[in-house]
All heavy atoms as an XYZ file, in Angstrom:
904
protein
N      84.968    -14.170    -98.840
C      84.089    -13.055    -98.526
C      82.829    -13.146    -99.390
O      82.700    -12.456   -100.383
C      84.812    -11.738    -98.747
C      86.005    -11.526    -97.838
S      85.518    -11.413    -96.136
C      85.355     -9.673    -95.985
N      81.959    -14.003    -99.042
C      80.740    -14.193    -99.811
C      79.667    -13.189    -99.412
O      78.934    -12.696   -100.255
C      80.208    -15.630    -99.628
C      78.893    -15.830   -100.342
C      81.232    -16.625   -100.133
N      79.598    -12.849    -98.142
C      78.535    -11.977    -97.664
C      78.549    -10.579    -98.287
O      77.476    -10.051    -98.572
C      78.550    -11.899    -96.143
C      78.070    -13.184    -95.514
C      78.955    -14.060    -94.910
C      76.727    -13.523    -95.557
C      78.511    -15.244    -94.354
C      76.280    -14.701    -95.001
C      77.175    -15.550    -94.410
O      76.732    -16.718    -93.873
N      79.712     -9.939    -98.525
C      79.659     -8.640    -99.201
C      79.098     -8.745   -100.615
O      78.486     -7.807   -101.123
C      81.110     -8.177    -99.237
C      81.755     -8.883    -98.125
C      81.055    -10.200    -98.018
N      79.253     -9.901   -101.245
C      78.714    -10.073   -102.585
C      77.197    -10.223   -102.581
O      76.542    -10.011   -103.589
C      79.355    -11.287   -103.259
C      80.879    -11.208   -103.425
C      81.392    -12.511   -104.023
C      81.267    -10.041   -104.305
N      76.634    -10.582   -101.445
C      75.187    -10.747   -101.337
C      74.490     -9.454   -100.909
O      73.277     -9.444   -100.712
C      74.863    -11.850   -100.327
C      75.302    -13.260   -100.709
C      75.019    -14.214    -99.569
C      74.589    -13.724   -101.957
N      75.245     -8.374   -100.741
C      74.706     -7.081   -100.310
C      73.992     -7.172    -98.971
O      72.916     -6.624    -98.779
C      73.766     -6.482   -101.366
C      74.522     -6.027   -102.586
O      75.693     -5.648   -102.495
N      73.869     -6.072   -103.730
N      74.584     -7.892    -98.038
C      74.024     -7.976    -96.699
C      75.146     -7.774    -95.695
O      76.295     -8.052    -95.970
C      73.329     -9.321    -96.446
O      72.769     -9.285    -95.136
C      74.272    -10.484    -96.565
N      74.807     -7.268    -94.535
C      75.778     -7.048    -93.485
C      75.547     -7.977    -92.301
O      76.152     -7.825    -91.264
C      75.717     -5.598    -93.006
C      76.001     -4.544    -94.066
C      75.831     -3.164    -93.482
C      77.398     -4.730    -94.624
N      74.651     -8.930    -92.462
C      74.318     -9.836    -91.368
C      74.681    -11.264    -91.735
O      74.574    -11.673    -92.879
C      72.831     -9.760    -91.046
C      72.448     -8.396    -90.522
C      71.059     -8.437    -89.932
N      70.727     -7.163    -89.344
C      70.956     -6.849    -88.077
N      71.517     -7.708    -87.279
N      70.629     -5.671    -87.611
N      75.081    -12.009    -90.703
C      75.395    -13.422    -90.879
C      74.093    -14.188    -91.087
O      73.086    -13.915    -90.431
C      76.127    -13.944    -89.644
S      76.409    -15.717    -89.675
N      74.099    -15.134    -91.970
C      72.873    -15.888    -92.253
C      72.542    -16.893    -91.150
O      71.409    -17.300    -91.012
C      73.026    -16.643    -93.574
C      73.156    -15.742    -94.767
C      71.916    -14.929    -94.917
C      72.043    -13.999    -96.114
N      70.957    -13.065    -96.181
N      73.539    -17.300    -90.337
C      73.282    -18.260    -89.273
C      72.844    -17.590    -87.984
O      71.869    -17.983    -87.360
C      74.523    -19.107    -89.007
C      74.761    -20.140    -90.059
C      75.785    -21.129    -89.594
N      77.095    -20.498    -89.493
C      78.155    -21.067    -88.970
N      78.058    -22.271    -88.479
N      79.301    -20.445    -88.912
N      73.574    -16.543    -87.560
C      73.289    -15.966    -86.242
C      72.723    -14.548    -86.314
O      72.381    -13.975    -85.294
C      74.561    -15.957    -85.407
S      75.849    -14.903    -86.065
N      72.653    -13.959    -87.487
C      72.070    -12.626    -87.727
C      72.868    -11.491    -87.084
O      72.348    -10.410    -86.889
C      70.615    -12.551    -87.237
C      69.709    -13.604    -87.807
C      69.562    -13.470    -89.280
C      68.549    -14.469    -89.780
N      68.809    -14.956    -91.085
N      74.134    -11.727    -86.713
C      74.982    -10.656    -86.205
C      75.460     -9.798    -87.369
O      75.598    -10.259    -88.489
C      76.213    -11.208    -85.471
C      75.891    -11.803    -84.153
N      75.226    -11.122    -83.162
C      76.133    -13.025    -83.641
C      75.079    -11.893    -82.110
N      75.620    -13.063    -82.376
N      75.739     -8.538    -87.063
C      76.236     -7.625    -88.097
C      77.708     -7.918    -88.333
O      78.491     -8.047    -87.404
C      76.047     -6.155    -87.666
C      74.555     -5.870    -87.554
C      76.711     -5.223    -88.653
C      74.245     -4.474    -87.082
N      78.069     -8.015    -89.607
C      79.431     -8.355    -89.978
C      80.326     -7.129    -90.085
O      81.515     -7.217    -89.891
C      79.425     -9.056    -91.333
C      79.186    -10.513    -91.233
C      78.117    -11.129    -90.684
C      80.058    -11.534    -91.686
N      78.237    -12.471    -90.781
C      79.420    -12.754    -91.406
C      81.280    -11.559    -92.324
C      79.988    -13.967    -91.734
C      81.835    -12.769    -92.649
C      81.199    -13.956    -92.344
N      79.794     -5.993    -90.415
C      80.624     -4.844    -90.746
C      81.096     -4.145    -89.481
O      80.307     -3.765    -88.635
C      79.842     -3.869    -91.622
C      80.705     -2.850    -92.299
C      79.922     -2.169    -93.376
C      80.844     -1.275    -94.165
N      80.157     -0.612    -95.240
N      82.427     -3.968    -89.347
C      82.991     -3.270    -88.196
C      83.209     -1.806    -88.536
O      82.723     -0.918    -87.875
C      84.323     -3.906    -87.758
C      84.083     -5.289    -87.208
C      85.008     -3.058    -86.707
C      85.345     -6.025    -86.857
N      83.961     -1.562    -89.583
C      84.273     -0.190    -89.987
C      83.666      0.089    -91.350
O      82.633     -0.465    -91.714
N      84.311      0.972    -92.096
C      83.785      1.300    -93.417
C      84.008      0.161    -94.414
O      83.129     -0.168    -95.191
C      84.445      2.577    -93.940
C      83.986      3.779    -93.139
O      82.875      3.713    -92.571
O      84.741      4.766    -93.084
N      85.205     -0.444    -94.393
C      85.492     -1.458    -95.402
C      86.002     -2.763    -94.806
O      86.365     -3.658    -95.538
C      86.538     -0.900    -96.375
C      86.048      0.349    -97.045
C      86.907      0.716    -98.224
O      87.648     -0.131    -98.715
O      86.811      1.860    -98.651
N      86.053     -2.846    -93.492
C      86.589     -4.038    -92.853
C      85.447     -4.958    -92.442
O      84.426     -4.506    -91.940
C      87.353     -3.637    -91.584
C      88.777     -4.126    -91.569
C      89.430     -3.704    -90.285
O      89.931     -2.582    -90.228
O      89.415     -4.520    -89.356
N      85.618     -6.247    -92.668
C      84.624     -7.233    -92.259
C      85.256     -8.162    -91.241
O      86.400     -8.582    -91.388
C      84.127     -8.044    -93.453
C      83.261     -7.235    -94.377
C      83.802     -6.555    -95.461
C      81.908     -7.138    -94.147
C      83.013     -5.800    -96.295
C      81.098     -6.388    -94.982
C      81.660     -5.721    -96.051
O      80.870     -4.985    -96.869
N      84.531     -8.465    -90.210
C      85.055     -9.366    -89.182
C      84.586    -10.786    -89.475
O      83.744    -11.014    -90.325
C      84.564     -8.936    -87.800
O      83.175     -9.146    -87.720
N      85.109    -11.682    -88.711
C      84.632    -13.061    -88.830
C      83.361    -13.214    -88.015
O      83.102    -12.458    -87.078
C      85.679    -14.055    -88.308
O      85.947    -13.742    -86.960
C      86.948    -13.990    -89.124
N      82.583    -14.187    -88.347
C      81.318    -14.410    -87.664
C      81.579    -14.973    -86.274
O      82.490    -15.756    -86.063
C      80.469    -15.380    -88.463
S      78.874    -15.678    -87.710
N      80.746    -14.579    -85.314
C      80.877    -15.064    -83.953
C      79.799    -16.081    -83.633
O      79.273    -16.130    -82.540
C      80.798    -13.888    -82.994
C      82.011    -12.987    -83.108
C      81.804    -11.764    -82.292
N      80.929    -10.877    -83.082
C      80.393     -9.756    -82.638
N      80.626     -9.370    -81.429
N      79.632     -9.012    -83.411
N      79.462    -16.916    -84.586
C      78.435    -17.934    -84.385
C      78.951    -19.010    -83.439
O      80.131    -19.312    -83.426
C      78.081    -18.613    -85.696
S      77.273    -17.532    -86.874
N      78.059    -19.588    -82.656
C      78.485    -20.741    -81.852
C      78.757    -21.931    -82.769
O      78.470    -21.889    -83.965
C      77.282    -21.000    -80.942
C      76.134    -20.390    -81.657
C      76.678    -19.228    -82.440
N      79.304    -22.989    -82.188
C      79.582    -24.190    -82.974
C      78.304    -24.712    -83.597
O      77.195    -24.450    -83.127
C      80.193    -25.277    -82.090
C      81.616    -24.926    -81.715
O      82.243    -24.127    -82.437
O      82.087    -25.453    -80.698
N      78.478    -25.496    -84.631
C      77.331    -26.082    -85.309
C      76.569    -27.008    -84.374
O      77.096    -27.497    -83.377
C      77.796    -26.855    -86.537
C      78.377    -26.017    -87.667
C      78.875    -26.943    -88.760
C      77.346    -25.068    -88.233
N      75.346    -27.256    -84.720
C      74.499    -28.158    -83.962
C      75.177    -29.537    -83.906
O      75.699    -29.998    -84.912
C      73.141    -28.247    -84.661
C      72.126    -28.995    -83.850
O      72.323    -29.133    -82.632
O      71.124    -29.436    -84.445
N      75.169    -30.215    -82.747
C      75.841    -31.521    -82.664
C      75.303    -32.548    -83.654
O      76.009    -33.447    -84.057
C      75.579    -31.972    -81.234
C      75.273    -30.741    -80.486
C      74.666    -29.776    -81.470
N      74.045    -32.411    -84.067
C      73.505    -33.367    -85.028
C      74.088    -33.163    -86.417
O      74.008    -34.048    -87.258
C      71.979    -33.256    -85.087
O      71.629    -31.970    -85.576
N      74.690    -32.001    -86.677
C      75.279    -31.741    -87.982
C      76.755    -32.125    -88.051
O      77.339    -32.087    -89.120
C      75.141    -30.256    -88.333
C      73.721    -29.729    -88.438
C      73.741    -28.234    -88.715
C      72.959    -30.456    -89.534
N      77.331    -32.486    -86.926
C      78.734    -32.880    -86.908
C      78.910    -34.238    -87.560
O      77.991    -35.048    -87.621
C      79.258    -32.935    -85.486
C      79.364    -31.576    -84.876
C      80.037    -31.650    -83.541
N      79.998    -30.340    -82.920
C      79.961    -30.128    -81.642
N      79.962    -31.145    -80.819
N      79.916    -28.917    -81.161
N      80.109    -34.497    -88.000
C      80.419    -35.785    -88.607
C      80.472    -36.828    -87.496
O      81.159    -36.659    -86.507
C      81.765    -35.719    -89.349
C      82.129    -37.082    -89.898
C      81.714    -34.680    -90.438
N      79.727    -37.875    -87.677
C      79.689    -38.918    -86.661
C      80.819    -39.913    -86.911
O      81.270    -40.089    -88.026
C      78.353    -39.635    -86.692
C      77.214    -38.682    -86.398
C      75.934    -39.441    -86.204
N      74.827    -38.536    -86.093
C      74.381    -38.064    -84.947
N      74.932    -38.423    -83.839
N      73.358    -37.237    -84.925
N      81.240    -40.553    -85.836
C      82.325    -41.510    -85.968
C      81.823    -42.761    -86.684
O      80.640    -43.089    -86.636
C      82.910    -41.866    -84.618
C      81.983    -42.654    -83.730
C      82.683    -43.059    -82.463
C      81.761    -43.978    -81.683
N      82.413    -44.564    -80.557
N      82.736    -43.434    -87.331
C      82.390    -44.655    -88.030
C      82.118    -45.755    -87.028
O      82.849    -45.910    -86.059
C      83.555    -45.087    -88.914
C      83.434    -44.722    -90.340
C      84.559    -45.362    -91.100
C      84.292    -45.286    -92.555
N      85.407    -45.803    -93.328
N      81.075    -46.503    -87.261
C      80.791    -47.624    -86.384
C      81.360    -48.888    -87.014
O      81.541    -48.971    -88.232
C      79.286    -47.778    -86.109
C      78.501    -47.963    -87.403
C      78.755    -46.605    -85.341
C      77.062    -48.318    -87.184
N      81.634    -49.855    -86.187
C      82.192    -51.110    -86.661
C      81.131    -51.902    -87.409
O      79.928    -51.736    -87.173
C      82.690    -51.935    -85.471
C      83.847    -51.275    -84.768
O      84.607    -50.560    -85.442
O      83.983    -51.470    -83.547
N      81.564    -52.809    -88.284
C      80.594    -53.694    -88.938
C      79.904    -54.590    -87.911
O      80.374    -54.753    -86.778
C      81.451    -54.524    -89.898
C      82.751    -53.839    -90.000
C      82.910    -52.982    -88.796
N      78.799    -55.171    -88.308
C      77.985    -55.973    -87.402
C      78.766    -57.156    -86.849
O      78.667    -57.472    -85.665
C      76.726    -56.454    -88.120
C      75.740    -57.247    -87.284
C      75.205    -56.394    -86.152
C      74.615    -57.758    -88.142
N      79.555    -57.809    -87.681
C      80.332    -58.974    -87.230
C      81.313    -58.592    -86.109
O      81.461    -59.306    -85.127
C      81.094    -59.559    -88.417
C      81.790    -60.861    -88.131
C      80.829    -62.024    -88.057
O      79.743    -61.954    -88.655
O      81.178    -63.003    -87.375
N      81.939    -57.441    -86.237
C      82.896    -56.984    -85.224
C      82.167    -56.618    -83.933
O      82.628    -56.930    -82.827
C      83.709    -55.788    -85.766
C      84.585    -55.191    -84.690
C      84.531    -56.197    -86.966
N      80.999    -55.984    -84.050
C      80.226    -55.635    -82.852
C      79.738    -56.874    -82.123
O      79.711    -56.920    -80.889
C      79.048    -54.750    -83.224
C      79.481    -53.339    -83.578
C      78.316    -52.477    -83.855
N      77.830    -52.815    -85.197
C      76.603    -52.573    -85.651
N      75.736    -52.001    -84.873
N      76.255    -52.900    -86.862
N      79.353    -57.907    -82.892
C      78.921    -59.164    -82.267
C      80.088    -59.823    -81.533
O      79.916    -60.332    -80.426
C      78.392    -60.125    -83.326
C      77.166    -59.653    -83.994
S      75.757    -60.033    -83.032
C      74.560    -60.110    -84.306
N      81.269    -59.825    -82.145
C      82.443    -60.417    -81.511
C      82.804    -59.666    -80.222
O      83.151    -60.269    -79.210
C      83.620    -60.406    -82.484
C      84.867    -61.071    -81.967
C      84.708    -62.568    -81.796
O      83.918    -63.182    -82.536
O      85.381    -63.118    -80.904
N      82.692    -58.333    -80.250
C      82.959    -57.545    -79.048
C      81.951    -57.862    -77.947
O      82.309    -57.959    -76.768
C      82.913    -56.049    -79.368
C      84.127    -55.555    -80.104
C      84.014    -54.069    -80.347
C      85.203    -53.542    -81.121
N      85.077    -52.099    -81.401
N      80.692    -58.018    -78.314
C      79.663    -58.345    -77.318
C      79.911    -59.731    -76.734
O      79.764    -59.946    -75.534
C      78.294    -58.261    -77.989
C      77.097    -58.666    -77.166
C      76.805    -57.738    -75.996
N      76.326    -56.440    -76.343
C      75.058    -56.046    -76.296
N      74.126    -56.892    -75.937
N      74.732    -54.820    -76.592
N      80.337    -60.684    -77.586
C      80.637    -62.025    -77.109
C      81.817    -62.003    -76.144
O      81.766    -62.626    -75.080
C      80.931    -62.946    -78.296
C      81.386    -64.359    -77.970
C      80.309    -65.112    -77.220
C      81.767    -65.093    -79.239
N      82.867    -61.292    -76.505
C      84.032    -61.196    -75.614
C      83.679    -60.514    -74.289
O      84.174    -60.899    -73.236
C      85.175    -60.448    -76.305
C      85.790    -61.277    -77.403
O      85.730    -62.502    -77.381
N      86.369    -60.615    -78.386
N      82.812    -59.501    -74.349
C      82.389    -58.822    -73.125
C      81.592    -59.768    -72.232
O      81.773    -59.769    -71.007
C      81.566    -57.587    -73.463
N      80.730    -60.572    -72.818
C      79.948    -61.531    -72.023
C      80.855    -62.582    -71.396
O      80.668    -62.964    -70.240
C      78.903    -62.212    -72.904
S      77.566    -61.145    -73.417
N      81.836    -63.050    -72.159
C      82.742    -64.071    -71.634
C      83.619    -63.531    -70.511
O      83.828    -64.197    -69.497
C      83.609    -64.637    -72.757
C      82.893    -65.573    -73.741
C      83.791    -65.884    -74.924
C      82.476    -66.848    -73.041
N      84.139    -62.324    -70.663
C      85.013    -61.778    -69.622
C      84.223    -61.366    -68.385
O      84.726    -61.469    -67.271
C      85.810    -60.571    -70.144
O      84.907    -59.588    -70.647
C      86.774    -60.983    -71.228
N      83.005    -60.894    -68.578
C      82.194    -60.458    -67.438
C      81.808    -61.631    -66.546
O      81.739    -61.499    -65.328
C      80.932    -59.757    -67.943
C      80.131    -59.114    -66.846
C      78.876    -58.430    -67.350
N      79.119    -57.597    -68.494
C      78.413    -57.655    -69.633
N      77.429    -58.518    -69.745
N      78.676    -56.862    -70.641
N      81.557    -62.788    -67.158
C      81.067    -63.919    -66.366
C      82.126    -64.978    -66.108
O      81.799    -66.066    -65.658
C      79.875    -64.551    -67.086
O      80.290    -65.012    -68.357
N      83.369    -64.701    -66.428
C      84.428    -65.648    -66.107
C      84.609    -66.750    -67.134
O      85.047    -67.844    -66.791
N      84.251    -66.524    -68.368
C      84.495    -67.510    -69.425
C      83.323    -68.398    -69.755
O      83.397    -69.213    -70.668
N      82.211    -68.264    -69.040
C      81.045    -69.111    -69.295
C      79.794    -68.291    -68.994
O      79.685    -67.705    -67.920
C      81.107    -70.337    -68.400
C      80.043    -71.356    -68.646
C      80.278    -72.572    -67.770
C      79.244    -73.636    -68.068
N      79.433    -74.825    -67.234
N      78.873    -68.223    -69.940
C      77.677    -67.414    -69.706
C      76.445    -68.089    -70.288
O      76.533    -68.980    -71.133
C      77.835    -66.011    -70.301
C      77.790    -65.948    -71.799
C      76.617    -65.643    -72.460
C      78.925    -66.190    -72.552
C      76.570    -65.586    -73.839
C      78.892    -66.131    -73.919
C      77.719    -65.833    -74.569
N      75.305    -67.644    -69.811
C      74.005    -68.135    -70.265
C      73.128    -66.929    -70.571
O      73.056    -65.995    -69.776
C      73.366    -68.996    -69.178
S      71.705    -69.561    -69.588
N      72.474    -66.939    -71.711
C      71.613    -65.814    -72.072
C      70.385    -65.715    -71.175
O      69.862    -64.626    -70.945
C      71.169    -65.927    -73.532
C      72.205    -65.578    -74.587
C      71.638    -65.795    -75.977
C      72.656    -64.152    -74.436
N      69.934    -66.846    -70.655
C      68.730    -66.836    -69.811
C      68.998    -66.210    -68.448
O      68.080    -65.678    -67.824
C      68.209    -68.255    -69.647
N      70.226    -66.268    -67.964
C      70.522    -65.765    -66.630
C      71.026    -64.334    -66.625
O      71.082    -63.716    -65.570
C      71.576    -66.647    -65.943
O      72.765    -66.648    -66.745
C      71.072    -68.055    -65.767
N      71.411    -63.803    -67.768
C      71.947    -62.444    -67.787
C      70.888    -61.465    -68.277
O      70.018    -61.818    -69.067
C      73.205    -62.356    -68.651
C      73.007    -62.718    -70.106
S      74.539    -62.792    -71.034
C      74.785    -61.108    -71.427
N      70.965    -60.244    -67.778
C      70.049    -59.208    -68.241
C      70.587    -58.637    -69.541
O      71.791    -58.449    -69.703
C      69.923    -58.084    -67.205
O      71.209    -57.546    -66.942
C      69.312    -58.595    -65.923
N      69.700    -58.363    -70.461
C      70.110    -57.889    -71.773
C      70.055    -56.367    -71.813
O      69.025    -55.770    -71.503
C      69.205    -58.473    -72.858
C      69.705    -58.185    -74.216
C      69.219    -57.267    -75.094
C      70.812    -58.802    -74.864
N      69.948    -57.281    -76.248
C      70.943    -58.213    -76.121
C      71.714    -59.794    -74.494
C      71.930    -58.588    -77.026
C      72.682    -60.162    -75.397
C      72.781    -59.564    -76.641
N      71.171    -55.759    -72.174
C      71.230    -54.310    -72.306
C      70.682    -53.918    -73.676
O      71.130    -54.442    -74.699
C      72.682    -53.831    -72.186
C      73.325    -54.141    -70.859
C      72.742    -53.295    -69.749
O      72.304    -52.179    -69.975
N      72.730    -53.842    -68.549
N      69.732    -53.021    -73.711
C      69.175    -52.554    -74.975
C      70.256    -51.790    -75.725
O      70.992    -51.003    -75.157
C      67.967    -51.662    -74.735
N      70.367    -52.036    -76.988
C      71.379    -51.376    -77.799
C      71.115    -51.623    -79.261
O      69.973    -51.812    -79.685
N      72.168    -51.642    -80.043
C      72.002    -51.796    -81.482
C      71.893    -53.257    -81.901
O      71.510    -53.552    -83.018
C      73.162    -51.125    -82.218
C      74.504    -51.679    -81.798
O      74.573    -52.344    -80.760
O      75.485    -51.438    -82.525
N      72.216    -54.196    -81.000
C      72.131    -55.623    -81.313
C      70.965    -56.214    -80.529
O      70.907    -56.092    -79.308
C      73.440    -56.337    -80.938
C      74.605    -55.733    -81.709
C      73.340    -57.819    -81.217
C      75.956    -56.234    -81.273
N      70.059    -56.855    -81.225
C      68.924    -57.460    -80.532
C      69.340    -58.816    -79.957
O      70.332    -59.421    -80.352
C      67.744    -57.634    -81.481
O      68.058    -58.586    -82.476
N      68.549    -59.284    -79.021
C      68.840    -60.561    -78.375
C      68.745    -61.721    -79.366
O      69.558    -62.646    -79.336
C      67.876    -60.747    -77.213
C      68.239    -61.860    -76.300
C      67.249    -61.931    -75.133
N      67.744    -62.838    -74.140
C      67.972    -62.529    -72.892
N      67.703    -61.329    -72.477
N      68.433    -63.416    -72.054
N      67.770    -61.679    -80.254
C      67.593    -62.750    -81.231
C      68.747    -62.785    -82.232
O      69.206    -63.857    -82.635
C      66.262    -62.573    -81.974
C      65.044    -62.788    -81.115
C      64.726    -61.579    -80.245
O      65.149    -60.458    -80.597
O      64.084    -61.762    -79.206
N      69.205    -61.612    -82.629
C      70.336    -61.540    -83.550
C      71.604    -62.087    -82.893
O      72.375    -62.829    -83.529
C      70.551    -60.097    -83.998
C      71.568    -59.843    -85.091
C      71.161    -60.532    -86.369
C      71.700    -58.356    -85.327
N      71.813    -61.776    -81.633
C      72.978    -62.282    -80.919
C      72.874    -63.786    -80.719
O      73.868    -64.509    -80.812
C      73.124    -61.565    -79.579
C      74.403    -61.877    -78.865
C      75.624    -61.505    -79.400
C      74.385    -62.555    -77.661
C      76.812    -61.801    -78.736
C      75.558    -62.844    -76.997
C      76.775    -62.470    -77.538
N      71.675    -64.275    -80.466
C      71.472    -65.716    -80.309
C      71.785    -66.447    -81.610
O      72.423    -67.513    -81.593
C      70.041    -66.011    -79.875
C      69.823    -67.488    -79.572
C      68.419    -67.759    -79.069
N      68.285    -67.222    -77.714
C      67.285    -66.445    -77.311
N      66.337    -66.107    -78.141
N      67.226    -66.023    -76.076
N      71.404    -65.890    -82.747
C      71.736    -66.527    -84.026
C      73.241    -66.492    -84.290
O      73.809    -67.431    -84.863
C      70.974    -65.869    -85.177
O      71.427    -64.552    -85.377
N      73.914    -65.418    -83.829
C      75.368    -65.350    -83.956
C      76.038    -66.422    -83.101
O      77.009    -67.052    -83.518
C      75.862    -63.965    -83.560
C      77.364    -63.836    -83.542
C      78.094    -63.821    -84.722
C      78.056    -63.751    -82.342
C      79.471    -63.725    -84.698
C      79.428    -63.649    -82.316
C      80.133    -63.636    -83.493
O      81.496    -63.538    -83.480
N      75.484    -66.654    -81.901
C      76.026    -67.705    -81.042
C      75.859    -69.071    -81.688
O      76.764    -69.920    -81.607
C      75.351    -67.678    -79.673
C      75.668    -66.478    -78.785
C      74.837    -66.547    -77.512
C      77.138    -66.423    -78.455
N      74.738    -69.304    -82.325
C      74.521    -70.585    -83.015
C      75.526    -70.768    -84.155
O      76.024    -71.868    -84.384
C      73.092    -70.671    -83.564
C      72.029    -70.722    -82.515
C      72.135    -71.993    -81.712
C      71.052    -72.014    -80.651
N      71.210    -73.097    -79.710
N      75.839    -69.679    -84.875
C      76.851    -69.754    -85.936
C      78.217    -70.087    -85.353
O      78.977    -70.867    -85.929
C      76.938    -68.437    -86.694
C      75.790    -68.155    -87.599
C      75.902    -66.780    -88.241
O      76.819    -66.028    -87.953
N      74.954    -66.473    -89.109
N      78.537    -69.498    -84.210
C      79.826    -69.777    -83.560
C      79.897    -71.228    -83.090
O      80.954    -71.854    -83.148
C      80.045    -68.840    -82.385
S      80.366    -67.145    -82.869
N      78.774    -71.775    -82.635
C      78.754    -73.164    -82.188
C      78.935    -74.094    -83.383
O      79.693    -75.075    -83.296
C      77.444    -73.466    -81.425
C      77.258    -74.954    -81.210
C      77.443    -72.740    -80.097
N      78.289    -73.805    -84.506
C      78.442    -74.674    -85.678
C      79.835    -74.572    -86.288
O      80.326    -75.542    -86.857
C      77.396    -74.347    -86.757
O      77.489    -72.969    -87.109
C      75.993    -74.657    -86.271
N      80.487    -73.414    -86.158
C      81.856    -73.287    -86.668
C      82.891    -73.721    -85.632
O      84.085    -73.644    -85.884
C      82.129    -71.852    -87.099
O      82.130    -70.992    -85.983
N      82.436    -74.176    -84.473
C      83.256    -74.722    -83.384
C      84.236    -73.719    -82.780
O      85.278    -74.084    -82.285
C      83.991    -75.963    -83.845
C      83.039    -77.065    -84.190
C      83.755    -78.296    -84.553
N      82.766    -79.292    -84.967
C      82.922    -80.569    -84.799
N      84.009    -81.036    -84.238
N      81.987    -81.396    -85.184
N      83.888    -72.442    -82.825
C      84.678    -71.450    -82.093
C      84.121    -71.254    -80.689
O      84.768    -70.630    -79.853
C      84.679    -70.094    -82.810
O      83.335    -69.637    -82.953
C      85.340    -70.203    -84.167
N      82.939    -71.809    -80.449
C      82.267    -71.701    -79.163
C      81.612    -73.040    -78.861
O      81.163    -73.737    -79.774
C      81.213    -70.597    -79.248
C      80.735    -69.923    -77.990
C      81.876    -69.187    -77.315
C      79.636    -68.928    -78.317
N      81.585    -73.420    -77.600
C      80.939    -74.672    -77.203
C      79.713    -74.346    -76.367
O      79.633    -73.293    -75.739
C      81.907    -75.528    -76.405
N      78.750    -75.267    -76.396
C      77.542    -75.070    -75.597
C      77.201    -76.353    -74.855
O      77.448    -77.447    -75.342
C      76.363    -74.627    -76.462
C      75.822    -75.671    -77.382
C      74.588    -75.204    -78.147
O      74.084    -74.111    -77.866
O      74.147    -75.945    -79.010
N      76.676    -76.175    -73.667
C      76.182    -77.299    -72.870
C      74.853    -76.890    -72.255
O      74.569    -75.708    -72.099
C      77.158    -77.668    -71.723
O      77.337    -76.533    -70.896
C      78.488    -78.140    -72.267
N      74.067    -77.893    -71.897
C      72.802    -77.640    -71.207
C      72.908    -78.185    -69.795
O      73.434    -79.268    -69.576
C      71.650    -78.312    -71.946
C      71.291    -77.627    -73.230
C      69.920    -78.042    -73.699
C      69.630    -77.263    -74.957
N      68.278    -76.834    -75.040
N      72.412    -77.411    -68.850
C      72.431    -77.885    -67.477
C      71.135    -78.623    -67.169
O      70.270    -78.785    -68.040
C      72.690    -76.738    -66.499
C      71.612    -75.672    -66.542
O      70.663    -75.801    -67.333
O      71.718    -74.696    -65.770
N      70.972    -79.090    -65.948
C      69.783    -79.883    -65.590
C      68.510    -79.045    -65.509
O      67.422    -79.594    -65.393
C      70.021    -80.658    -64.290
C      70.297    -79.793    -63.112
N      71.548    -79.267    -62.866
C      69.504    -79.350    -62.123
C      71.504    -78.554    -61.766
N      70.273    -78.579    -61.275
N      68.622    -77.699    -65.588
C      67.448    -76.832    -65.647
C      67.014    -76.537    -67.078
O      66.006    -75.889    -67.291
C      67.730    -75.502    -64.934
C      67.968    -75.654    -63.458
C      69.220    -75.410    -62.929
C      66.940    -76.057    -62.606
C      69.455    -75.547    -61.582
C      67.167    -76.201    -61.256
C      68.426    -75.949    -60.742
O      68.651    -76.087    -59.404
N      67.792    -76.971    -68.053
C      67.455    -76.738    -69.459
C      68.040    -75.444    -70.032
O      67.727    -75.071    -71.153
N      68.886    -74.774    -69.271
C      69.516    -73.551    -69.752
C      70.757    -73.894    -70.575
O      71.480    -74.838    -70.258
C      69.922    -72.636    -68.587
C      68.743    -72.181    -67.779
C      69.192    -71.332    -66.642
N      70.001    -72.126    -65.723
C      70.354    -71.740    -64.525
N      69.991    -70.572    -64.067
N      71.074    -72.523    -63.747
N      70.993    -73.120    -71.626
C      72.139    -73.351    -72.482
C      73.276    -72.427    -72.052
O      73.097    -71.201    -71.990
C      71.787    -73.060    -73.965
O      70.646    -73.855    -74.307
C      72.930    -73.395    -74.868
N      74.439    -72.994    -71.779
C      75.621    -72.255    -71.372
C      76.619    -72.264    -72.512
O      76.852    -73.292    -73.140
C      76.243    -72.860    -70.127
C      75.398    -72.659    -68.912
C      74.343    -73.422    -68.503
C      75.526    -71.607    -67.958
N      73.806    -72.915    -67.358
C      74.521    -71.814    -66.996
C      76.395    -70.536    -67.820
C      74.343    -70.969    -65.921
C      76.239    -69.698    -66.733
C      75.218    -69.919    -65.798
N      77.236    -71.127    -72.766
C      78.230    -70.993    -73.831
C      79.596    -70.732    -73.203
O      79.711    -69.954    -72.256
C      77.868    -69.843    -74.767
C      76.550    -70.028    -75.474
C      75.389    -69.462    -74.978
C      76.459    -70.807    -76.612
C      74.179    -69.639    -75.622
C      75.257    -71.000    -77.257
C      74.126    -70.407    -76.758
O      72.931    -70.594    -77.387
N      80.628    -71.355    -73.748
C      81.999    -71.150    -73.268
C      82.975    -71.508    -74.385
O      82.613    -72.097    -75.380
C      82.283    -71.995    -72.019
C      82.109    -73.467    -72.213
C      83.194    -74.268    -72.543
C      80.867    -74.061    -72.060
C      83.025    -75.634    -72.732
C      80.698    -75.400    -72.245
C      81.775    -76.210    -72.581
N      84.242    -71.143    -74.162
C      85.298    -71.455    -75.152
C      86.142    -72.570    -74.640
O      86.363    -72.837    -73.552
C      86.168    -70.243    -75.421
C      85.433    -69.258    -76.258
C      86.378    -68.344    -76.974
N      85.548    -67.601    -77.929
C      85.789    -66.394    -78.321
N      86.815    -65.745    -77.902
N      84.994    -65.804    -79.171
């Protein structure tokens, strides 16, 4: 009961009167807090998000994909960052790459 100690009968958030009777105080009828003030969910680390994006690309295209032929969805991972991740996967031999006769690079497992 902080509000009676402040000598006020109004809620500081919604300005409703708190006092019902002579000595009884009700609870505030404020709506929920602003969604921007809520606790946001934890996001995955960058490495995990890159792996999820790679798996999504592989499953969507049947196990083989090319960055030049697919449309890039704007999000938290840029195309250049994903391309550098693909190069790391190729050097660590978790992913293979080939070039077709048009000069496009295809990635597959």
